[in-house]
Residue, then its C-alpha position, 0 to 999 in steps of 0.5 A: m093136261n100135260h106139262a107142255e099144255q100147262n106152260n102154253v095156258a101160262e104164256i097165253s095168260e101172260e099175252n093176255i095181261m100184256d093185251q089189256w095193259q096196251l088196251y088200256k093205255e090206249t082207251r083208259s077204259t074203266e072196264i079194262r082197268n077193272e079187269i086188270v084190277l081184278q087179276y091182282t086183288g090177291l096181291v092186296k089180300k096178301i099183303v094185308f094178311r102179312f101185316k095182320g100176322s105181324y101186329n096183335n093190336f088192330g083187327q080192322m081187316d075190312d078197312m085195310v083191304n079196302q084201303g089196298m083196293i084203293a092203292l091197287i086202282d091207283a097203281v093200275e092207273k099210274f103204272e107204265p108197262a113200257m118201262g119195263n118193270k114188273f107191276e107187282t112190285f110197283a103195286t106192292l109198294k103203293i099198297r104197302g104205303a097206303i096200308i102203313d098210312f092207315m095204321r098210322k092214322q088209327d093211333w093203335v100204339p099206346r102213348s105209354q108204350r110209345s114214350l118207353s120206346k122212345v127212351l129206349e131207343e134214344t138211350f141206345g143211341e146215346l150209349y152207342v155214340e158214347l161207347e163207340r159199340e153196341p150197348t150191353n143190356q146192362e149198360i142200358t138198364e142202368r142208364m135208364g133205371i130199370s131192371e132186365a126184366n123191365l127192358q125186355k117187357i118194354l122190347q117185347q111190347r114195343h114190337n109192333s111200334i118199331v116194326l111198323s116204323y121200320e117198314e114205313a121208313i123202308n117203304e118210303k126210302m123204296m119209293e124214293v129211290s126206286p126207278l119203278i116210280t120215277e116218271e122216266r125210263s129207268d135206263d134213262s135214270p141211272e141215279a135212281t138205279i145206284l140209289f136203289d142198289e145202294l139202299k139194298s147194300k146198306l140194309a144187307e151191311a146192317i143185317d150182316q153185323l147183327k148177332e146170329k140169332e138176330r139176323l135169323v129173326v130178321s131174315l125169316y120175318y122179312y124174307e121168308n115172311l114168317k109169322l113170329k109164331e112160326i119164328a118162335e118154333v123155328i128157333g125154339v124160343t117162346e113168341s114173346r122172345v122173338s118180339q124182344i129179339h126182333s126189336q133189339a135188331m131193329i134198334k141197331m139197324k136203325n142206329k147203323l142206317i141213321n146217317y144214311 
């Protein structure tokens, strides 16, 4: 098959998808809905494996896929093609939200780890306000009464907890302000578009204020979708060190975005 023929097949495929959406909205046929769902099952698996590569404390892959599929079906039923938005973006928010909610309900973060993480985060916030700058590790350890080694251990152990909290907060904010989720057409809802753009701007601003290595880890993790092990290979450090850097970056970003 030559290049022109490949392009033609892609166009036909896109046309078929649009025809399916139109027919489903007109008939609400379960059979057509299921056909559309089948075309996007790869999206569910991609999101589930993205989480699997980020967290080490759970292995309920089948349950996560099931939750993602339920969210995908719900997304198909609620999506409005007439709004002119991409279904993949709309569905991704729904699927991620469902999987995050499922993980929260598993309570997979040990209570002792959650407690230490909370103390660390509160300490960072207090010092940030008092000093009007980011506190150093030494200042944090002195306030908490722990050693530098213990601080690094907490940062490494709390990676799962803080990443989940961060992704949950971002996903919720995206669901709240994204014009993709509003019932009205996006061009009739300028407030939602403004808030959506503001969120992206605030996130970019918070990332820009991180140290170089922290920015690199955040970029590789969230934008390039690399796993911790892959990031470690890229920047030449251990996987546990990547966890520590990531945790530090998330604490800083949370404090930058707390008012927003």
